[in-house]
C-alpha positions in Angstrom: -0.1 0.0 0.0 1.3 3.4 -0.9 1.3 6.2 1.6 0.0 9.8 1.6 3.0 11.7 0.4 4.2 15.3 1.2 4.1 17.5 -1.6 -17.7 1.4 -31.8 -16.3 1.7 -35.3 -13.0 3.1 -36.3 -10.9 4.5 -33.5 -10.1 8.1 -33.9 -6.3 8.7 -34.4 -6.1 11.0 -31.4 -7.7 8.5 -29.1 -5.5 5.7 -30.4 -2.3 7.7 -29.9 -3.5 8.7 -26.4 -3.6 5.0 -25.4 0.1 4.9 -25.9 0.8 8.2 -24.2 0.8 10.5 -27.1 -1.3 13.5 -28.2 -1.7 15.3 -31.5 -1.3 18.5 -29.6 1.6 17.8 -27.3 3.4 14.8 -25.8 1.7 13.8 -22.5 4.2 12.8 -19.8 3.7 9.3 -18.6 5.2 7.1 -15.9 7.3 5.4 -18.6 9.1 8.7 -19.0 10.5 8.6 -15.4 10.7 4.9 -14.6 14.1 3.9 -16.1 14.4 0.3 -14.9 11.1 -1.6 -14.4 12.7 -4.5 -12.4 14.5 -2.1 -10.0 11.3 0.1 -9.7 9.4 -2.9 -8.3 12.2 -4.3 -6.2 13.0 -1.0 -4.4 9.3 -0.5 -3.5 9.1 -4.0 -2.1 12.2 -3.4 0.0 10.9 0.0 1.2 7.6 -1.5 2.5 9.4 -4.4 4.2 11.0 -1.8 6.6 7.8 0.1 7.3 6.1 -0.5 10.7 2.9 -2.6 10.4 0.8 0.2 12.0 -1.8 2.7 10.8 0.8 5.5 11.1 3.1 3.3 9.1 0.6 2.8 6.3 -0.1 6.5 6.1 3.6 7.6 6.1 3.3 9.4 9.5 -0.2 10.9 8.8 -2.2 8.4 10.9 -4.3 11.3 12.2 -6.1 11.8 8.9 -7.4 8.2 8.8 -10.9 9.0 10.1 -11.2 12.0 7.6 -10.2 9.6 4.8 -12.6 6.8 5.8 -15.6 9.2 6.4 -15.2 10.7 2.9 -14.8 7.3 1.3 -17.9 6.0 3.0 -20.0 9.0 1.7 -18.5 8.5 -1.8 -19.3 4.8 -1.8 -22.7 4.9 -0.4 -24.0 6.9 -3.4 -23.5 3.6 -5.5 -24.7 1.3 -2.8 -27.9 3.2 -2.4 -28.5 4.0 -6.1 -31.7 2.3 -7.1 -32.3 0.6 -9.6 -28.6 0.2 -10.5 -27.5 -0.4 -7.0 -24.0 -1.8 -6.5 -24.2 -5.0 -4.4 -22.8 -5.5 -1.0 -21.8 -9.2 -1.0 -18.0 -9.0 -1.6 -15.2 -6.5 -1.9 -11.6 -6.6 -2.7 -9.0 -4.2 -0.9 -6.0 -3.7 -3.2 -2.8 -2.5 -1.5 -4.5 -3.4 1.7 -1.6 -3.2 4.1 -2.7 -4.2 7.6 -6.3 -3.7 6.7 -7.1 -0.1 7.7 -9.6 0.2 4.8 -10.9 -3.3 5.2 -11.6 -2.8 8.8 -13.2 0.7 8.8 -14.7 1.0 5.3 -15.3 -2.4 3.7 -16.2 -4.8 6.4 -19.0 -2.6 7.8 -20.6 -2.4 4.3 -19.9 -5.8 2.7 -20.5 -9.4 3.6 -16.9 -10.5 2.9 -13.7 -9.0 1.9 -10.5 -10.2 0.2 -7.2 -8.4 0.8 -4.1 -8.2 -1.5 -0.7 -6.8 -0.6 2.9 -7.3 -1.6 4.1 -7.3 2.0 3.5 -10.6 3.9 4.2 -9.0 7.3 1.4 -6.5 6.8 -1.1 -9.3 6.0 0.1 -11.3 9.0 -0.5 -8.3 11.2 -3.9 -7.8 9.6 -5.2 -11.0 11.2 -4.7 -9.3 14.6 -5.5 -5.7 13.7 -8.9 -6.8 12.2 -10.1 -8.5 15.3 -13.2 -10.6 15.4 -14.6 -9.1 12.3 -11.6 -10.4 10.4 -13.3 -13.8 10.2 -15.2 -12.3 7.3 -12.0 -11.8 5.3 -12.0 -14.8 3.0 -8.6 -14.5 1.4 -5.2 -12.8 2.1 -3.3 -12.6 -1.2 0.3 -11.8 -0.9 1.1 -10.5 -4.3 2.1 -7.4 -6.3 -0.8 -5.9 -8.2 1.1 -6.2 -11.5 0.9 -10.1 -11.0 -2.5 -10.2 -9.4 -5.8 -11.3 -11.2 -9.1 -10.8 -9.3 -11.3 -13.8 -9.4 -13.7 -13.4 -12.4 -17.2 -11.9 -11.8 -16.6 -12.0 -8.0 -16.6 -8.5 -6.6 -19.2 -5.8 -6.2 -16.4 -3.2 -5.3 -12.8 -3.4 -5.9 -11.1 -0.6 -3.9 -7.6 0.6 -4.9 -6.2 3.2 -2.6 -2.7 4.8 -2.5 -1.1 2.0 -4.6 -1.4 2.9 -8.3 1.9 4.7 -8.1 3.6 1.5 -7.6 2.6 0.3 -11.0 4.0 1.2 -14.4 1.5 2.6 -17.0 1.3 -0.7 -18.8 0.8 -2.7 -15.6 -1.8 -0.3 -14.3 -3.8 -0.5 -17.4 -3.6 -4.3 -17.6 -4.5 -4.5 -13.9 -7.6 -2.4 -14.4 -8.6 -4.6 -17.3 -8.4 -7.6 -15.1 -10.4 -5.8 -12.4 -13.1 -5.0 -14.9 -13.5 -8.8 -15.5 -13.7 -9.3 -11.7 -16.8 -7.2 -11.2 -20.3 -8.4 -10.6 -23.2 -6.7 -12.5 -23.4 -3.0 -11.4 -20.0 -3.5 -9.6 -17.5 -0.7 -9.5 -13.8 -0.1 -9.4 -12.6 2.8 -7.1 -9.2 4.4 -7.2 -8.4 6.8 -4.4 -4.8 8.3 -4.7 -2.5 11.3 -4.8 -2.6 13.4 -8.0 0.3 15.6 -9.1 -0.5 19.1 -10.2 1.0 18.4 -13.6 2.6 15.5 -15.4 4.3 12.6 -13.6 6.6 12.9 -10.5 9.0 10.2 -9.4 9.6 9.4 -5.7 12.9 7.7 -5.2 12.2 7.1 -1.5 9.4 4.6 -1.9 10.0 4.0 -5.6 6.6 5.3 -6.8 5.1 7.7 -9.3 2.5 10.4 -8.8 0.5 11.0 -11.9 -1.7 14.0 -12.5 -5.5 13.5 -12.9 -5.5 13.7 -16.6 -2.9 11.0 -17.0 -4.8 8.7 -14.6 -8.0 9.3 -16.4 -6.2 8.6 -19.8 -5.1 5.2 -18.4 -8.7 4.4 -17.2 -10.0 5.1 -20.6 -7.4 3.0 -22.2 -8.3 0.1 -20.0 -11.8 0.3 -21.4 -13.4 1.7 -18.4 -15.9 4.5 -18.0 -15.4 7.1 -15.3 -18.7 7.4 -13.3 -17.7 9.9 -10.6 -14.7 11.8 -9.2 -14.3 13.7 -6.1 -11.5 15.8 -4.6 -10.7 14.9 -1.0 -11.3 17.8 1.5 -9.8 18.6 4.8 -6.5 17.0 4.3 -3.2 18.8 5.3 -2.1 21.5 2.9 1.4 20.0 2.5 0.4 16.8 1.0 -0.7 16.0 -2.6 -4.2 16.6 -3.6 -6.1 13.3 -3.4 -8.9 12.3 -5.7 -11.4 9.4 -5.6 -12.6 8.0 -8.9 -15.3 5.4 -9.6 -15.4 3.5 -12.8 -16.9 0.4 -14.5 
C-alpha cells in the first residue's frame, strides 16, 4: 500500500495515440518517462515497504491522524453507489488492493460488505492484519500476498474493487492491464474505485518509496485505455495542505 505523500467503429487517431501516451497537440508525460528500470522500480518499492512499521501510522507515512477523515469521505462516496436504485451496487463481496494491515478493510469495507478479500505485496502486513482486524476479520476470505502487477481478481466475483494509495507502484502498462483484469472481476453493477495522490501536472518520481505520482489527466487517460468509463470523481477535502491533492474515482 502506498502512503499519503508530502508535496464502436473506427478508433479516432487522437484516441489511439492517447492510449500509448501521445497527443496530436503535445506529448503527454507518462510514468514510462520517469521509470528507467522496471525491475528495479518494483524491487525497491518491495524493499521500502518491508522496513515500514505494520501500524496505521506506518501505512499512512506518519499521517495516521487523517485516517478518520479519509474513511468518512470514502464512505460517503461509496454509499452513493450502494444506495443508487435501480442500478444499486451490491454489498456481498469487496476486494481491498494494496490493503496493508487492513485499515480500509476494517473501517470501510467490512462494515458495508458481507466478505472482503485483501491483497498486498508485504507478507508482514497481511500477517498483522489478522490481529488488527479483530473478530470481524473472520469475514476476510482471502489474504493474497502479491504485487498488483501479477494479481488477477477472481472473475465476476466483486461488487467493489477498492484501490487506494497504490497505483503509483505500477507502471503505466501494468496499471492499465490490472484495471482490465479488475473489470473482469466485477459483478453486475460493480465498480472499481481508485483513491490516490494526484500531481499538479505530469508525472513525478519518488525515489524514497519507488513510486510515481500522476496528474489527474494521466490517470483518467489510463482508465479510458483500460476500457473503463469514469462514473464519478471527487477531490478529498480537509487533508493537510502540505500533501498532494487526493482524488477518488469510480469506474466500471
